[in-house]
C-alpha positions in Angstrom: -15.8 14.2 -12.8 -13.8 11.0 -13.0 -14.3 8.0 -10.4 -12.9 5.2 -9.6 -14.1 2.1 -8.3 -11.7 0.0 -5.4 -13.0 -3.1 -3.6 -16.4 -2.3 -4.1 -16.4 0.9 -3.2 -16.9 4.4 -5.9 -14.1 6.8 -5.2 -13.2 10.4 -6.0 -9.6 11.0 -7.1 -8.4 12.3 -4.1 -10.2 9.8 -1.8 -8.9 7.1 -3.7 -5.2 8.6 -3.4 -5.7 9.0 0.6 -7.0 5.1 0.7 -3.6 4.1 -1.5 -1.9 5.8 1.3 -3.7 4.4 4.5 -3.6 1.0 3.4 0.0 1.4 2.5 -0.1 1.2 -1.5 0.8 4.3 -1.8 3.2 6.4 -0.7 2.4 10.1 0.6 4.1 11.3 -2.3 1.1 10.5 -4.3 -0.5 13.2 -3.1 1.0 15.6 -5.3 0.6 14.0 -8.8 -2.1 13.5 -10.9 -4.2 10.4 -10.3 -3.4 8.6 -13.4 0.1 8.8 -12.8 0.3 7.2 -9.2 -1.9 4.4 -10.7 0.5 3.8 -13.6 4.0 3.8 -11.3 2.1 1.5 -8.6 0.9 -0.9 -11.4 4.1 -0.8 -12.6 5.9 -1.0 -9.6 3.9 -4.0 -8.7 3.5 -5.9 -12.2 -0.2 -4.8 -12.1 -1.5 -5.3 -15.7 -4.2 -2.3 -15.5 -6.2 -3.6 -18.6 -7.0 -7.2 -17.1 -6.9 -6.6 -13.1 -10.5 -7.1 -11.0 -11.3 -3.7 -9.3 -11.3 -5.5 -5.8 -7.6 -5.8 -6.6 -6.5 -2.4 -8.1 -8.3 0.7 -8.9 -10.3 1.0 -11.9 -11.9 4.2 -13.5 -15.9 4.0 -13.9 -18.5 5.2 -15.4 -20.8 7.6 -12.6 
């Protein structure tokens, strides 16, 4: 199962999307998207380099 770390918390994709919506990072439309597509759109819209950004600033995949 895919997992993501964001601000020190480990998330499943579904819970991560809900957290991003709750905090205003993502729109409710993200619920119908694949998590990687949603994260790529958010990163592109905000000029975030997903390869180098800290997981304190943007979600990153993590090993379980």
